[in-house]
C-alpha positions in Angstrom: 138.3 104.5 113.8 136.4 107.5 112.7 133.3 108.9 114.4 132.8 112.3 112.8 129.3 113.7 112.4 128.6 115.5 109.2 125.4 116.9 107.6 124.1 115.6 104.4 123.5 118.3 101.8 119.9 119.5 101.5 120.1 119.0 97.7 118.8 115.6 96.8 121.2 115.2 93.8 124.3 116.0 96.0 123.0 113.7 98.7 122.6 110.8 96.2 126.1 111.3 95.0 127.4 111.0 98.5 125.4 107.9 99.0 126.9 106.4 95.8 130.4 107.0 97.2 129.5 105.5 100.5 128.0 102.4 98.9 131.1 102.0 96.7 133.3 102.5 99.8 131.8 99.6 101.7 132.3 97.1 98.8 135.7 98.3 97.7 138.1 100.6 99.6 137.2 99.3 103.1 138.5 95.8 102.2 142.0 97.1 101.3 143.3 98.8 104.5 141.4 96.6 106.8 142.7 93.4 105.2 146.2 94.6 105.0 146.4 95.8 108.6 144.6 92.9 110.1 146.8 90.3 108.3 150.2 92.1 108.9 150.7 94.2 112.1 147.6 93.2 114.0 147.7 89.4 113.5 150.6 88.8 115.9 149.3 91.2 118.4 146.0 89.4 118.4 147.7 86.0 118.6 147.0 85.0 115.0 149.4 84.0 112.3 150.5 86.4 109.6 148.7 85.9 106.3 150.7 87.4 103.5 148.3 86.1 100.8 145.4 87.9 102.4 147.5 91.0 102.8 148.5 90.9 99.1 144.8 90.6 98.2 144.1 93.6 100.4 146.8 95.5 98.5 145.1 94.8 95.2 141.8 96.1 96.6 143.6 99.2 98.0 145.4 100.0 94.8 142.3 99.6 92.6 140.3 101.7 95.1 142.9 104.5 95.3 143.0 104.6 91.5 139.3 104.9 91.4 139.3 107.7 94.0 141.7 109.7 91.9 140.2 109.0 88.5 136.5 109.4 89.5 135.7 110.7 92.9 138.4 113.4 93.1 137.8 114.8 89.7 136.3 118.3 89.9 137.1 121.8 91.0 137.0 121.3 94.7 139.4 119.9 97.2 137.2 117.0 98.3 135.2 114.1 96.9 132.7 115.0 94.1 134.3 118.4 93.6 133.2 119.7 97.0 134.7 122.7 98.8 133.8 121.2 102.2 134.4 117.6 103.4 131.3 115.5 103.4 130.6 112.4 105.4 131.9 110.5 102.4 135.3 112.2 102.6 135.5 111.5 106.4 134.5 107.9 106.0 137.0 107.1 103.2 139.9 109.0 104.8 139.3 107.3 108.1 139.6 103.8 106.5 142.8 104.9 104.8 144.2 106.2 108.1 144.4 102.6 109.3 147.5 102.3 107.1 149.3 104.5 109.7 149.7 101.2 111.7 152.0 99.9 109.0 154.8 102.4 109.6 156.0 105.1 107.4 158.0 103.0 104.8 155.2 100.6 104.1 152.5 103.4 104.2 154.5 105.4 101.7 154.9 102.4 99.4 151.2 101.9 99.3 150.1 105.6 99.1 153.2 107.0 97.3 151.8 106.7 93.7 148.6 108.5 94.7 149.5 112.1 95.1 145.9 113.4 94.7 144.8 111.0 97.4 147.5 112.1 99.7 146.6 115.8 99.2 142.9 115.0 99.8 143.7 113.3 103.1 145.7 116.3 104.1 142.9 118.7 103.0 140.4 116.6 105.0 142.6 116.7 108.1 143.2 120.4 107.8 139.5 121.1 107.3 138.4 119.1 110.3 141.2 119.7 112.9 141.4 119.6 115.8 138.7 117.0 115.7 140.5 114.8 113.1 143.6 114.4 115.3 141.5 113.9 118.4 139.5 111.1 116.8 142.7 109.4 115.5 144.5 109.7 118.8 143.9 106.0 119.7 145.2 105.0 116.3 148.4 107.0 116.8 148.9 105.5 120.3 148.6 102.0 118.8 151.0 103.0 116.1 153.5 104.2 118.7 153.3 100.9 120.6 153.5 98.8 117.5 156.6 100.6 116.3 158.4 100.3 119.7 160.1 96.9 119.7 160.4 96.9 123.5 156.6 97.2 123.8 155.6 94.9 121.0 156.2 91.7 122.9 156.0 93.0 126.4 153.8 90.7 128.4 152.0 91.5 131.6 151.7 88.9 134.3 148.7 87.2 132.6 150.8 86.5 129.5 148.7 88.9 127.3 150.7 91.5 125.5 150.0 95.1 126.6 149.2 96.0 123.0 146.6 93.2 122.8 145.0 94.3 126.0 144.9 97.9 124.8 143.4 97.0 121.5 140.8 94.8 123.0 139.8 97.5 125.5 139.3 100.0 122.6 137.5 97.7 120.1 
């Protein structure tokens, strides 16, 4: 959901640290939010059955990943990953994956992110440092959230039998 452009630092050491976070991200954090959202709120919209077992597995990945972010990547003097004072492409990439949890609704999102206060602050720092672009990029996500949380729109079918939400998601994916 996120298409920010960010420069890599000129310093090779700093650049390699960012690469290490991005490599870790693709094998760890990404599996959590994606699996949870796909197997809970998106499954019915896409005509698939709910898969609570897969969602629970996604929660395990998410919890382990958020713990790692707090205990390793957010340690330092800065407000961003690796102790930075400006968000890097790594901050943007990880935060954008976590933003998928917005589709779950406030109660569920708070349950999953509530124990991770440093992660929540880092998300807010990243949003503040990159706005208005952050909100613009996530506008489609917020529109999907609005439709998913509106019971009247959740099951509303058009004449072809396809839900409006399914049609919207397919046109954006």
